[in-house]
C-alpha positions as CSV (number, residue, x, y, z in Angstrom):
1,M,19.8,20.7,-39.4
2,I,21.1,17.0,-41.3
3,D,21.5,18.3,-44.8
4,S,22.8,21.6,-43.3
5,T,25.3,19.6,-41.7
6,K,26.1,17.4,-44.9
7,R,26.5,20.6,-46.9
8,L,29.2,22.1,-44.0
9,L,30.8,19.2,-44.5
10,I,31.0,18.4,-48.4
11,N,31.2,22.1,-49.6
12,R,35.0,22.5,-46.9
13,A,37.0,24.7,-50.0
14,S,36.7,25.7,-53.2
15,R,39.6,23.6,-54.3
16,R,38.2,20.0,-55.6
17,W,40.9,17.6,-54.0
18,A,39.7,19.4,-51.1
19,S,36.5,18.1,-50.9
20,S,37.4,15.1,-52.1
21,L,40.1,14.4,-49.7
22,L,37.5,15.5,-47.2
23,L,34.9,12.9,-48.5
24,A,37.4,10.2,-48.2
25,I,38.6,10.9,-44.9
26,W,35.1,11.9,-43.1
27,T,32.7,10.0,-45.4
28,G,30.5,8.6,-41.8
29,F,31.1,11.3,-39.9
30,Q,28.3,12.6,-41.4
31,P,25.2,12.2,-39.4
32,G,23.3,11.8,-42.8
33,A,25.8,9.4,-44.1
34,Q,24.8,6.4,-46.3
35,A,23.7,3.1,-43.8
36,Q,26.2,1.2,-45.8
37,D,29.1,3.5,-44.9
38,S,31.4,2.8,-41.8
39,G,32.6,6.3,-40.4
40,L,35.5,7.2,-38.1
41,S,37.7,6.2,-41.4
42,F,41.0,7.7,-39.3
43,L,40.3,4.2,-36.5
44,Q,41.5,3.1,-40.4
45,I,44.8,4.7,-40.6
46,G,48.3,3.5,-39.1
47,A,49.8,5.0,-36.3
48,D,53.5,5.2,-37.1
49,A,55.9,5.6,-40.4
50,S,57.4,2.0,-40.1
51,A,53.9,-0.4,-40.6
52,L,52.9,3.2,-43.0
53,A,55.6,2.5,-44.8
54,R,55.1,-0.5,-45.7
55,G,52.0,-0.4,-46.6
56,D,49.8,-0.1,-43.6
57,A,51.1,-3.8,-43.3
58,G,51.7,-4.6,-39.2
59,V,49.0,-7.2,-37.9
60,A,51.9,-10.1,-37.8
61,T,55.2,-8.1,-37.1
62,D,54.4,-4.9,-34.6
63,A,55.2,-5.8,-31.2
64,G,55.7,-2.4,-29.7
65,A,54.1,0.3,-28.6
66,F,52.0,0.8,-31.6
67,A,50.9,-2.9,-31.0
68,T,48.3,-1.2,-29.5
69,Y,46.9,-0.7,-32.8
70,W,47.5,-3.3,-35.4
71,N,47.2,-6.7,-32.8
72,P,47.8,-6.0,-29.0
73,A,48.4,-10.0,-29.1
74,G,52.2,-8.6,-30.2
75,L,52.6,-7.1,-27.0
76,A,52.7,-10.2,-25.1
77,E,56.5,-10.4,-27.2
78,N,59.7,-10.8,-25.5
79,G,61.4,-7.9,-24.5
80,G,61.3,-4.6,-22.7
81,S,59.1,-1.5,-23.0
82,E,59.1,1.1,-25.3
83,I,57.3,4.9,-25.8
84,A,56.8,6.5,-28.6
85,V,54.8,9.4,-30.4
86,S,54.1,9.6,-33.5
87,H,52.7,12.6,-35.5
88,H,50.7,13.3,-39.1
89,V,51.2,15.7,-40.9
90,W,47.8,15.0,-44.2
91,I,46.8,17.2,-46.1
92,A,44.0,19.9,-45.8
93,D,45.5,21.0,-42.6
94,I,44.2,17.0,-40.7
95,R,47.2,15.8,-38.4
96,T,47.3,13.5,-36.0
97,Y,49.0,12.5,-32.7
98,A,49.6,9.7,-31.1
99,A,51.3,8.2,-28.5
100,S,52.3,5.0,-27.1
101,G,53.3,2.4,-24.1
102,R,54.1,-0.8,-24.0
103,F,55.5,-2.5,-20.4
104,R,56.2,-5.8,-19.6
105,F,53.9,-7.6,-16.5
106,G,54.4,-10.9,-16.1
107,S,54.2,-13.6,-18.7
108,G,52.8,-10.9,-21.3
109,G,52.4,-7.0,-21.3
110,I,50.0,-3.9,-21.2
111,G,49.8,-1.3,-23.7
112,I,47.6,2.0,-23.1
113,F,47.3,5.1,-26.0
114,V,46.0,7.6,-27.1
115,T,45.7,8.8,-31.0
116,A,43.9,12.7,-31.3
117,T,43.1,14.1,-35.1
118,G,41.7,17.3,-36.1
119,S,40.9,19.2,-39.0
120,G,41.8,22.7,-39.3
121,D,39.6,24.8,-39.3
122,L,36.5,24.1,-42.6
123,E,35.2,26.7,-44.4
124,A,30.9,26.7,-44.0
125,R,28.9,27.0,-47.6
126,E,25.7,26.9,-47.5
127,R,26.1,28.1,-51.4
128,P,28.9,29.1,-53.9
129,G,30.8,31.7,-52.8
130,D,32.6,33.6,-49.6
131,P,32.1,30.8,-46.4
132,D,29.2,31.6,-44.2
133,G,32.0,31.3,-41.3
134,F,34.8,28.1,-39.8
135,F,34.0,25.4,-37.7
136,D,36.2,22.0,-37.4
137,A,36.2,18.4,-36.4
138,Q,37.9,16.6,-34.1
139,F,38.3,13.1,-33.1
140,V,40.1,11.2,-29.8
141,N,40.7,6.8,-29.5
142,A,42.0,6.1,-26.2
143,G,42.8,3.3,-24.6
144,I,44.6,0.4,-22.7
145,A,45.5,-3.3,-24.1
146,Y,47.2,-6.9,-23.0
147,G,49.3,-9.5,-24.6
148,R,49.5,-12.4,-23.7
149,S,52.0,-15.9,-24.4
150,L,49.9,-19.5,-24.3
151,G,52.8,-21.0,-25.3
152,P,53.7,-20.7,-29.0
153,V,50.3,-18.3,-29.5
154,R,50.3,-14.9,-28.4
155,A,46.8,-13.6,-27.4
156,G,45.5,-9.9,-26.8
157,I,42.7,-7.6,-26.0
158,T,42.4,-3.8,-26.7
159,L,39.6,-1.6,-25.1
160,K,39.6,2.0,-26.8
161,Y,37.1,4.4,-26.3
162,L,36.5,6.8,-28.8
163,T,34.7,10.6,-29.2
164,E,34.1,12.8,-31.8
165,R,33.3,16.5,-32.7
166,I,31.9,17.7,-35.6
167,F,30.3,21.8,-35.5
168,T,28.5,21.4,-32.9
169,H,27.9,18.1,-32.7
170,S,28.9,15.3,-30.6
171,A,29.4,11.2,-29.1
172,N,31.0,9.2,-27.9
173,G,31.7,5.3,-27.9
174,Y,33.5,2.3,-27.3
175,A,35.0,-0.8,-29.0
176,F,37.1,-3.1,-28.5
177,D,40.2,-5.5,-30.4
178,F,40.7,-9.1,-30.3
179,G,44.4,-10.7,-31.8
180,L,46.3,-13.2,-31.9
181,Q,50.1,-13.9,-33.5
182,V,53.0,-16.4,-33.8
183,S,56.0,-17.5,-34.9
184,T,57.3,-20.5,-36.5
185,M,60.2,-21.7,-38.2
186,K,62.5,-20.3,-35.1
187,D,60.9,-16.8,-35.7
188,G,61.7,-18.1,-40.0
189,L,57.6,-17.2,-40.6
190,R,55.6,-14.8,-38.4
191,L,51.9,-14.7,-38.7
192,G,49.2,-12.3,-36.8
193,A,44.9,-12.1,-37.0
194,V,42.6,-9.2,-35.2
195,L,39.4,-8.5,-35.7
196,Q,38.7,-4.5,-34.4
197,N,36.7,-2.2,-33.4
198,L,34.0,-4.0,-32.5
199,G,31.5,-1.7,-30.3
200,K,29.1,1.1,-31.2
201,M,28.7,4.8,-30.7
202,E,26.4,7.1,-29.4
203,K,24.1,9.4,-31.6
204,L,25.5,12.1,-33.7
205,N,23.2,15.0,-33.9
206,A,20.6,12.3,-35.3
207,E,22.5,8.8,-36.0
208,A,25.5,7.0,-34.6
209,T,28.6,6.4,-36.4
210,K,28.8,3.2,-37.8
211,L,32.2,1.5,-36.5
212,P,34.5,0.7,-39.8
213,R,34.6,-3.1,-38.4
214,L,37.9,-4.9,-39.7
215,M,39.7,-8.4,-39.9
216,R,43.5,-8.4,-40.6
217,V,45.0,-11.4,-41.7
218,G,49.0,-11.1,-42.6
219,L,52.2,-12.6,-42.4
220,E,56.0,-12.0,-42.9
221,I,59.5,-13.8,-43.5
222,F,63.0,-13.2,-43.6
223,P,63.8,-14.4,-47.3
224,F,67.7,-13.8,-46.6
225,R,70.1,-12.6,-43.7
226,I,73.6,-12.3,-44.4
227,L,75.5,-12.8,-40.7
228,T,78.5,-11.8,-39.9
229,A,81.2,-15.0,-39.1
230,G,82.3,-14.1,-36.2
231,D,79.8,-13.1,-33.7
232,G,76.4,-13.7,-36.4
233,A,76.1,-10.4,-36.4
234,A,73.2,-9.5,-39.1
235,L,74.7,-7.5,-41.9
236,L,71.7,-6.9,-43.9
237,S,67.6,-8.7,-42.7
238,T,65.6,-9.0,-45.3
239,S,61.7,-8.4,-44.3
240,L,58.1,-8.8,-46.6
241,L,54.6,-8.5,-45.6
242,L,51.9,-9.6,-46.7
243,E,48.4,-8.8,-45.6
244,V,44.2,-8.8,-46.4
245,S,42.2,-6.0,-44.8
246,H,38.3,-6.2,-44.9
247,N,35.9,-4.0,-44.0
248,T,33.4,-5.7,-43.1
249,V,30.8,-3.1,-42.8
250,T,31.1,-2.0,-46.6
251,E,32.4,-4.7,-48.1
252,T,35.8,-3.3,-49.1
253,T,39.3,-5.4,-49.2
254,H,42.4,-4.2,-49.3
255,Y,45.5,-6.0,-50.3
256,H,49.4,-4.9,-48.1
257,I,52.5,-5.6,-49.1
258,G,56.1,-4.1,-47.5
259,L,59.5,-5.2,-47.9
260,S,62.0,-3.6,-45.6
261,G,65.3,-3.7,-45.2
262,E,67.9,-3.5,-42.4
263,V,71.7,-2.8,-42.3
264,L,74.0,-3.1,-40.1
265,E,70.9,-3.5,-37.6
266,T,70.8,0.0,-37.5
267,I,69.9,1.1,-40.8
268,T,65.9,0.8,-42.3
269,A,64.6,1.2,-45.5
270,R,61.1,0.2,-46.9
271,I,58.9,0.4,-49.1
272,G,54.6,-0.7,-49.8
273,Y,52.0,-1.1,-52.1
274,I,48.1,-1.1,-51.1
275,S,45.4,-2.1,-53.4
276,H,42.0,-0.8,-53.6
277,D,42.5,3.0,-52.0
278,E,40.9,5.9,-53.3
279,L,43.9,7.7,-52.0
280,R,47.5,6.5,-53.1
281,D,48.4,3.1,-52.7
282,I,52.7,2.9,-53.4
283,S,54.2,4.5,-49.4
284,A,58.1,4.4,-49.0
285,G,60.2,4.6,-45.9
286,L,63.7,4.9,-43.7
287,G,64.3,3.8,-40.0
288,L,67.4,4.7,-37.6
289,E,67.7,2.9,-34.2
290,I,71.3,4.3,-32.0
291,S,71.2,3.3,-28.1
292,G,67.7,2.5,-27.5
293,M,66.4,5.3,-30.0
294,K,64.2,4.3,-32.9
295,F,63.6,7.0,-35.8
296,D,61.0,6.6,-38.0
297,Y,59.7,8.3,-41.3
298,A,57.6,7.6,-43.9
299,V,55.9,9.8,-47.6
300,L,53.1,8.9,-48.4
301,P,52.4,10.2,-51.8
302,F,48.3,10.6,-52.8
303,E,46.7,10.2,-56.0
304,D,47.0,13.4,-58.5
305,G,44.3,15.6,-57.7
306,F,44.6,15.2,-53.8
307,G,47.5,17.7,-53.4
308,G,49.7,15.1,-51.1
309,P,52.5,13.9,-49.6
310,A,51.7,13.0,-46.9
311,H,54.6,12.9,-44.0
312,I,54.2,10.6,-41.2
313,L,57.4,11.2,-38.5
314,T,57.2,8.4,-35.3
315,L,60.4,8.3,-32.5
316,A,60.3,5.3,-30.1
317,Y,62.5,4.9,-26.6
318,M,63.2,1.2,-25.6
319,Y,64.7,0.2,-22.5
């Protein structure tokens, strides 16, 4: 049964780029995955368009609703509440839907979230030729997070409930995230660190999927700002993000660089880079903020042969 399930996943379609994409995204969901592989790879894909446009960098800067994904310490930053939804249009009919909320609570903040990823219909094949049938894969990540201010430092924790279903097999599990953030030099420098996906899964058919345990460290600096002479409003504000992420299971490291420029505190242009990624490296996006509403878009061109690009749209309301 294990070998049969592996063949179902590996032979998703006759086109090479589709099979390669599924292997890259769903590696580790297979019951027979190699021991050194980590699975549930959707946990490594950013939840919102703003961070994805800047090279998947958000551990130091994110303080909105999707701090539940990047760093729960960001929930403790001063500000109001926020609710947000996000939609990923990946390739090969893979889609992700995410919803998250950040709510003030005493000297900190509480976040709740749910993320669901589905593959659509996959072709099941035992041999070349017409498919033997169809199946799908679904993955859900839901939970609660809390962030609190401890003097100049913000700390946070996230509890996740995880579930995966591939073909007729399913498994549940749990995971924790722990994060820190600090702002210095009158908010001229922001630092962040997080340890993600500490937990375990039940067996999926024969073996338990190994979680992608991640360590992220990053900083955000503001190279320059142009302010109005009268009220000091920002005509132009720039931000530079530098981040390192390391998967302690697969021993793979990525370097993230993100740059953004905001005009009149309304329109934001973003560009990013991520190293050592099999699917992509460059990303870009735009943001618009009007009367508490934020609209963010990101495009992720994939490498040749993977049939990209991917599109991410995020809507958020602050109050």
